[in-house]
C-alpha positions in Angstrom: -0.5 39.2 91.6 -3.2 38.2 94.0 -5.4 35.3 93.7 -8.1 35.7 91.0 -11.6 36.2 92.0 -12.9 34.2 88.9 -10.9 31.3 87.3 -11.9 29.7 84.0 -9.7 26.5 83.6 -9.8 24.4 80.3 -13.4 25.3 80.0 -15.3 23.2 77.4 -18.8 22.9 76.3 -20.3 20.1 74.0 -23.8 20.0 72.9 -25.5 16.9 71.5 -27.5 17.4 68.1 -29.2 15.0 65.7 -26.2 15.3 63.5 -23.7 14.5 66.3 -21.8 16.5 68.8 -21.3 20.2 68.5 -18.3 21.6 70.1 -19.3 25.2 71.3 -16.2 25.9 73.5 -13.0 24.3 74.0 -9.8 25.2 76.2 -11.1 28.5 77.4 -8.7 29.8 80.1 -9.1 33.0 81.9 -8.5 34.8 85.3 -10.2 37.7 86.4 -9.2 39.7 89.4 -11.6 41.5 92.0 -12.9 44.8 90.7 -12.2 44.1 86.9 -14.3 45.1 84.3 -13.9 42.3 81.4 -15.9 42.6 78.0 -16.3 39.6 75.9 -16.5 40.4 72.2 -16.5 38.3 69.0 -18.6 37.4 65.8 -22.0 35.8 66.4 -21.7 32.1 67.3 -18.3 32.6 69.1 -19.6 31.5 72.3 -19.9 34.5 74.3 -23.2 33.8 75.8 -22.4 30.2 76.6 -19.2 31.5 78.5 -21.6 33.9 80.4 -24.0 31.0 81.2 -21.3 28.7 82.4 -20.1 31.4 84.8 -23.8 32.1 86.0 -24.2 28.4 86.4 -27.3 28.3 84.1 -25.2 25.5 82.3 -22.6 23.0 83.6 -19.4 22.6 81.4 -18.8 19.2 79.8 -15.1 20.1 80.1 -13.1 22.1 82.8 -14.6 24.2 85.3 -15.3 27.6 86.7 -13.9 28.7 90.1 -15.4 31.8 91.8 -13.7 33.0 95.2 -12.3 29.6 95.7 -15.5 27.5 95.0 -16.4 25.6 91.8 -19.5 26.9 90.1 -22.2 24.0 90.3 -25.4 25.9 89.5 -26.8 29.4 89.9 -26.0 31.5 93.2 -26.4 35.0 94.5 -22.8 35.7 94.5 -23.2 35.9 90.5 -26.1 38.2 89.3 -27.1 38.4 85.6 -28.5 41.5 83.8 -30.0 40.6 80.4 -30.8 42.5 77.4 -34.2 42.2 78.1 -34.8 43.6 81.7 -37.2 41.0 82.9 -39.0 43.2 85.3 -42.0 41.9 86.8 -44.9 44.0 85.1 -47.3 43.8 88.3 -44.7 45.2 90.7 -43.5 48.8 91.2 -39.9 50.0 90.3 -39.4 49.8 94.2 -40.9 46.5 94.6 -39.0 45.0 91.9 -35.6 45.9 93.5 -37.0 45.0 97.0 -37.7 41.6 95.6 -33.8 41.1 95.4 -33.1 42.7 98.5 -35.6 40.4 100.5 -33.3 37.4 99.1 -30.3 38.3 100.9 -32.0 40.1 104.0 -31.5 37.1 106.1 -27.8 36.8 106.1 -26.9 40.7 105.6 -29.4 42.3 107.9 -28.2 40.6 111.2 -28.4 42.8 114.2 -30.6 45.4 112.9 -34.4 45.6 112.2 -34.8 43.8 109.1 -37.5 45.7 107.5 -35.6 49.0 108.1 -32.6 47.3 106.6 -34.6 46.3 103.4 -36.2 49.9 103.1 -32.5 51.3 103.3 -31.2 49.1 100.8 -33.9 49.6 98.3 -33.5 53.6 98.6 -29.7 53.2 98.3 -29.8 51.1 94.9 -32.5 53.3 93.6 -30.6 56.5 94.4 -27.6 54.8 92.8 -29.2 54.6 89.3 -31.0 57.8 89.8 -34.6 56.4 89.8 -35.8 57.3 93.2 -38.3 59.8 91.5 -40.0 56.5 89.7 -40.1 54.3 92.7 -44.0 54.0 92.5 -44.2 53.6 88.8 -44.8 50.3 87.1 -42.6 49.1 84.5 -45.0 50.0 81.5 -45.0 53.6 82.7 -41.2 54.1 82.3 -38.7 54.0 79.2 -36.6 51.2 78.1 -33.6 52.9 79.5 -35.3 53.4 82.9 -36.2 49.6 82.8 -32.7 48.7 82.2 -31.6 50.9 85.0 -34.0 49.1 87.4 -32.7 45.7 86.1 -29.1 46.8 86.9 -30.3 48.0 90.4 -31.9 44.6 91.0 -28.8 42.8 90.1 -26.6 44.9 92.2 -29.1 44.6 95.2 -28.0 40.9 95.4 -24.6 42.2 96.4 -23.0 39.7 93.9 -19.3 39.2 93.7 -19.6 39.0 89.9 -21.9 41.0 87.9 -22.7 39.3 84.4 -24.1 41.4 81.7 -25.4 40.1 78.4 -25.4 43.0 75.9 -27.3 45.1 78.5 -27.6 48.2 76.3 -28.1 46.5 73.0 -31.9 47.3 72.6 -31.5 51.0 73.5 -31.0 54.0 71.3 -27.4 55.6 71.1 -28.1 58.4 73.4 -29.8 56.3 76.2 -26.9 53.6 75.8 -24.1 56.4 76.2 -25.9 57.5 79.3 -26.4 54.1 80.8 -22.6 53.3 80.1 -21.7 56.6 81.9 -23.8 55.4 84.8 -22.4 51.9 84.7 -18.8 53.3 85.0 -19.7 55.4 88.1 -21.5 52.6 89.8 -18.5 50.3 89.2 -16.0 52.8 90.5 -18.1 53.3 93.6 -18.9 49.6 94.4 -15.8 48.0 93.0 -17.8 45.2 91.3 -16.1 42.6 89.1 -18.1 42.8 85.6 -18.3 40.5 82.7 -20.1 42.0 79.9 -20.8 40.8 76.5 -21.0 43.4 73.8 -20.9 43.8 70.1 -19.9 47.3 70.3 -16.3 47.9 69.8 -16.4 51.4 71.5 -18.4 50.3 74.2 -16.0 47.4 75.1 -12.7 50.0 74.8 -14.8 52.6 76.9 -15.7 50.5 79.8 -13.3 47.6 80.0 -10.0 46.8 81.9 -9.6 43.9 79.8 -11.3 43.1 76.3 -11.4 39.1 75.6 -11.8 38.3 71.9 -13.1 35.1 71.0 -12.2 33.0 68.0 -15.2 32.0 65.5 -16.9 28.6 66.4 -17.2 25.8 66.3 -14.6 25.0 69.1 -14.5 28.6 70.0 -11.7 29.8 72.3 -10.2 32.9 73.5 -8.1 34.3 70.6 -6.6 37.4 72.4 -6.9 39.3 75.7 -6.1 43.1 75.2 -5.5 45.1 78.5 -7.0 48.6 78.2 -4.8 51.0 80.1 -6.7 54.1 80.0 -7.0 56.3 83.1 -10.3 56.4 85.3 -12.7 58.2 85.3 -13.1 58.0 81.5 -14.6 60.7 79.4 -16.1 59.5 76.1 -15.8 63.0 74.4 -12.2 63.5 75.5 -11.1 59.8 74.4 -12.5 60.3 71.0 -9.1 62.0 70.1 -7.0 60.1 72.3 -4.2 58.1 70.3 -4.2 55.3 72.8 -8.0 54.9 72.6 -7.8 54.6 68.9 -5.0 52.3 68.9 -6.9 50.0 71.4 -9.9 50.2 69.1 -8.0 49.4 65.9 -6.5 46.4 67.7 -10.0 44.9 68.5 -11.2 45.6 64.8 -8.0 44.3 63.4 -8.6 41.0 65.3 -12.3 40.6 64.3 -11.9 41.8 60.7 -8.5 40.5 59.7 -7.9 37.4 62.1 -11.3 36.3 62.2 -13.1 36.0 58.7 -16.6 36.7 58.8 -17.3 34.0 56.2 -16.4 31.4 58.6 -18.9 32.4 61.4 -21.5 29.6 61.9 -24.1 31.4 64.2 -26.3 29.8 66.7 -29.9 30.8 67.2 -28.8 32.3 70.5 -26.5 34.7 68.9 -27.8 36.3 65.9 -26.7 39.7 66.2 -24.5 41.6 63.9 -21.3 43.3 65.2 -21.9 46.9 66.2 -18.9 49.1 65.0 -20.0 52.7 64.8 -17.6 55.1 63.3 -17.5 56.7 66.7 -19.8 57.0 69.9 -18.3 60.3 71.1 
């Protein structure tokens, strides 16, 4: 197997509290190859967001380390872009200008040998086309729907040309139909760009549909990786066809079995940053 793009080794995170040290994560070991789509799933308080923040460089681990493309993470960097549940678009800028803001951050090193202004324009238009938002380029965030805003947030992250795209429940606040459309769009984009993606989700069906691997976290404190499930379903994936696929159902049941049989809900100790219930719809077909 080739050298992993992302390597988490003995990763741990301890936080000081008035009542003593709180161990959020302990001995997290995970290797992710270039182009893999990996979902993190588990009950509230299991440290999913902490793992994502450590990979993003928003926090530095108290134990172990994170290696991205051979370099240890010591802080935020353009090779790791984050899409949060809240799109965080700048309300005074248009859709075009929000994406342009990201493109300008990498223009100096990426537009060498060509007209920089022309390169920026071409890049912004490319990513707006990719998320099918060219028609709304001149609109402000308050003039478009929640799903459209999230599309723009994804485009802005992709415009940084990151090696790793980190997504913290990017579709959690959307209605079911919009969520399904964006899941399909994300699969198409990931297939085209071959991005390495790590996504937090509470939705079992979403994890199985999108992922190459599902990383199932144990309950905290001292949360760690309980199981890693490889999803061997052919791509491109059709949600309607997969609804009756025995392999899909088997993967889904494996995740549910881990979450509800091997991890007792009564032992969950949620943190204030992770107060969302696990989303387990009967089907999302």
